C-alpha positions as CSV (number, residue, x, y, z in Angstrom):
1,X,36.1,177.1,93.9
2,X,37.6,179.8,91.7
3,X,37.5,177.7,88.5
4,X,34.6,177.5,86.0
5,X,32.3,174.6,85.9
6,X,33.7,173.6,82.5
7,X,37.3,173.7,83.7
8,X,36.5,171.8,86.9
9,X,34.7,168.9,85.2
10,X,37.5,168.7,82.5
11,X,40.1,168.6,85.2
12,X,38.3,165.7,87.0
13,X,38.5,163.7,83.7
14,X,42.2,164.5,83.4
15,X,42.9,163.0,86.8
16,X,42.2,159.6,85.3
17,X,44.6,160.2,82.4
18,X,41.8,160.2,79.9
19,X,42.1,162.3,76.7
20,X,40.1,165.4,76.5
21,X,36.5,164.9,75.1
22,X,34.7,168.2,74.9
23,X,31.6,166.5,73.4
24,X,31.3,164.1,76.3
25,X,31.7,166.9,78.9
26,X,29.1,169.0,77.1
27,X,26.7,166.1,77.2
28,X,27.1,165.6,80.9
29,X,26.6,169.3,81.6
30,X,23.5,169.4,79.4
31,X,22.1,166.2,81.0
32,X,22.5,167.9,84.4
33,X,21.1,171.3,83.2
34,X,24.5,172.9,83.8
35,X,25.2,173.9,80.2
36,X,24.2,177.5,80.8
37,X,26.5,177.6,83.8
38,X,29.5,176.2,82.1
39,X,31.4,179.5,82.3
40,X,30.3,180.3,85.8
41,X,32.7,180.1,88.8
42,X,31.9,177.3,91.2
43,X,31.8,179.7,94.1
44,X,29.0,181.7,92.5
45,X,26.7,178.8,92.1
46,X,23.8,177.9,94.4
47,X,23.9,174.8,96.6
48,X,21.8,172.8,94.2
49,X,24.0,173.7,91.3
50,X,27.2,172.8,93.2
51,X,25.7,169.4,93.8
52,X,25.1,169.0,90.1
53,X,28.8,169.9,89.5
54,X,29.9,167.2,92.0
55,X,27.8,164.6,90.0
56,X,29.3,165.9,86.7
57,X,32.8,165.4,88.2
58,X,31.9,161.9,89.2
59,X,30.7,161.1,85.6
60,X,33.6,162.9,83.8
61,X,35.8,159.8,83.6
62,X,33.0,157.5,82.3
63,X,32.9,155.1,85.3
64,X,31.6,151.6,85.0
65,X,30.8,151.5,88.7
66,X,29.3,154.6,90.2
67,X,28.6,155.3,93.9
68,X,26.1,158.0,94.6
69,X,25.6,159.0,98.3
70,X,22.3,160.7,98.6
71,X,22.8,162.7,95.5
72,X,19.3,164.4,95.7
73,X,19.3,165.2,99.4
74,X,18.1,168.7,100.0
75,X,17.9,169.6,96.3
76,X,15.0,170.9,94.3
77,X,12.4,168.7,92.5
78,X,13.9,169.6,89.1
79,X,17.3,168.3,90.0
80,X,15.8,165.2,91.5
81,X,14.0,164.4,88.2
82,X,17.1,165.2,86.2
83,X,19.1,162.7,88.4
84,X,16.5,160.0,88.1
85,X,16.6,160.3,84.3
86,X,20.4,160.4,84.3
87,X,20.7,157.3,86.5
88,X,18.3,155.4,84.2
89,X,20.3,156.3,81.1
90,X,23.6,155.2,82.9
91,X,22.0,152.0,84.0
92,X,20.7,151.3,80.5
93,X,24.3,151.9,79.2
94,X,25.6,149.1,81.5
95,X,26.9,151.2,84.4
96,X,26.5,149.6,87.9
97,X,25.2,152.2,90.2
98,X,25.2,151.9,94.0
99,X,22.8,154.6,95.4
100,X,22.1,155.4,99.0
101,X,19.0,157.4,99.7
102,X,16.5,158.2,102.4
103,X,13.9,158.8,99.8
104,X,12.1,155.5,99.5
105,X,10.2,156.6,96.4
106,X,13.6,157.2,94.8
107,X,14.6,153.6,95.3
108,X,11.3,152.4,94.1
109,X,11.6,154.5,91.0
110,X,15.1,153.5,90.0
111,X,16.5,150.5,91.7
112,X,16.8,146.9,90.3
113,X,18.0,145.6,93.7
114,X,17.2,147.0,97.1
115,X,19.2,146.8,100.3
116,X,17.5,147.9,103.6
117,X,19.8,149.2,106.4
118,X,18.4,149.6,109.9
119,X,20.6,150.9,112.7
120,X,23.7,150.3,110.7
121,X,22.9,146.7,109.9
122,X,21.9,145.3,106.5
123,X,18.7,143.4,107.1
124,X,17.8,142.6,103.6
125,X,19.1,142.6,100.0
126,X,16.7,141.6,97.3
127,X,15.7,142.3,93.7
128,X,13.0,144.9,93.9
129,X,10.6,143.0,91.7
130,X,11.0,139.9,93.9
131,X,10.7,141.9,97.1
132,X,7.5,143.5,95.9
133,X,6.2,140.1,94.9
134,X,7.0,138.4,98.2
135,X,6.2,141.2,100.7
136,X,3.8,143.5,98.8
137,X,0.1,143.3,99.5
138,X,-2.9,144.5,97.6
139,X,-5.9,146.1,99.2
140,X,-9.4,146.2,97.9
141,X,-11.6,149.0,99.1
142,X,-15.4,148.6,98.7
143,X,-17.3,151.9,98.8
144,X,-20.8,151.2,100.1
145,X,-24.0,152.7,99.0
146,X,-25.3,153.0,102.6
147,X,-23.5,153.4,105.9
148,X,-22.8,150.1,107.7
149,X,-23.0,150.0,111.5
150,X,-20.9,146.8,111.9
151,X,-19.4,144.0,109.8
152,X,-21.9,141.1,109.6
153,X,-20.7,137.9,111.3
154,X,-21.1,136.1,107.9
155,X,-18.2,138.1,106.6
156,X,-15.8,137.5,109.6
157,X,-13.6,135.1,107.6
158,X,-12.5,137.9,105.3
159,X,-11.0,139.9,108.2
160,X,-12.5,143.2,106.8
161,X,-11.9,146.6,108.2
162,X,-14.7,149.1,108.4
163,X,-13.9,152.8,108.0
164,X,-14.8,155.1,110.9
165,X,-17.7,156.6,108.9
166,X,-19.0,153.1,108.1
167,X,-19.0,153.8,104.3
168,X,-16.0,151.7,103.3
169,X,-14.8,148.1,103.7
170,X,-11.2,147.2,103.2
171,X,-9.9,143.8,102.3
172,X,-6.2,142.8,102.2
173,X,-5.3,140.0,99.9
174,X,-2.2,138.2,98.5
175,X,-1.9,138.6,94.7
176,X,0.3,135.5,94.6
177,X,-2.3,133.2,96.2
178,X,-4.1,130.8,93.9
179,X,-7.4,132.4,95.0
180,X,-7.6,136.0,96.2
181,X,-11.1,135.6,97.7
182,X,-12.4,138.7,95.9
183,X,-15.1,136.9,94.0
184,X,-16.3,135.2,97.1
185,X,-16.3,138.4,99.1
186,X,-18.4,140.3,96.5
187,X,-20.9,137.4,96.3
188,X,-21.1,137.3,100.1
189,X,-21.6,141.0,100.3
190,X,-24.5,140.7,97.9
191,X,-26.0,137.8,99.9
192,X,-25.7,139.9,103.1
193,X,-27.7,142.6,101.4
194,X,-24.8,145.0,101.3
195,X,-24.7,147.1,98.2
196,X,-21.7,149.0,97.0
197,X,-21.2,151.8,94.4
198,X,-17.5,151.4,93.6
199,X,-14.4,149.3,94.3
200,X,-10.8,150.4,94.3
201,X,-7.5,148.5,94.5
202,X,-4.2,149.7,95.7
203,X,-0.8,148.0,96.1
204,X,1.6,148.5,98.9
205,X,4.6,150.7,98.0
206,X,8.3,150.0,98.7
207,X,7.9,152.4,101.6
208,X,5.2,150.3,103.1
209,X,7.4,147.2,102.9
210,X,10.4,149.1,104.3
211,X,8.4,150.3,107.4
212,X,7.1,146.8,107.9
213,X,10.6,145.3,107.8
214,X,12.0,147.8,110.2
215,X,9.1,147.4,112.6
216,X,9.5,143.6,112.5
217,X,13.3,144.0,113.1
218,X,12.5,146.1,116.2
219,X,9.9,143.7,117.6
C-alpha cells in the first residue's frame, strides 16, 4: 500500500523470476490508463484505480492463462471499456482468459465460449456463436398504418402478438429454419387488408438466452 504503482507492478513480475522489462510494464500501465499514476502511492488511489493496479499485477508476468474474477464490477465505464479492449488484445495474442462476470453484455462482447452457472451449478458450456445460433431468436415487428382491434383468424398460424395500442404486430421466427415464413406473413397481411408503414427486425441477446435458460432450469 505504501509503494508506488510502478514499484508494485515490477515487484509482481519479479515474483515469477522474470527479468526486469520496463518497456513491458510501461505498456501495461498505458493500456490500463495508469501511466500518469505510475509514481503515485497505492494507498492514495481511488477504488477504480486500485482495481486497475490489481489487473496490471496479474499481467506483469505475461501469463498464458489468465483468470479474471469480475474485473469490472463496480468500476466506471471508462475502465470497463479499457478492460474490454485489453482482454481482446490478450486473446488475439493467444492468451487463454477465463472471465467471470455478472454483466451479460460483457460476456457477449468478449467471450468465445460461454458457461452459464445457476445456483452454483454449471448448466451449459457452449461456443458463443453456436449458442446464439441454436437458442437465439429473431423477431419481426410490423408497424401498422392503422390501429388493429384484433388479429384476424386468417393470421392465427403465425402466432402473432398485437401490441397494447394495436399499432404493432410481432412475429418470432427461427433464422436457421429453411423458411422463416416472413414472405408468407407479409402476403397474408396484404390479403387481409392490413397495411403497414415499416418493419423492424431484432435478434435476441445473450442476456435473453441466459434468462431463458435459468427460467427453464427453475421450471
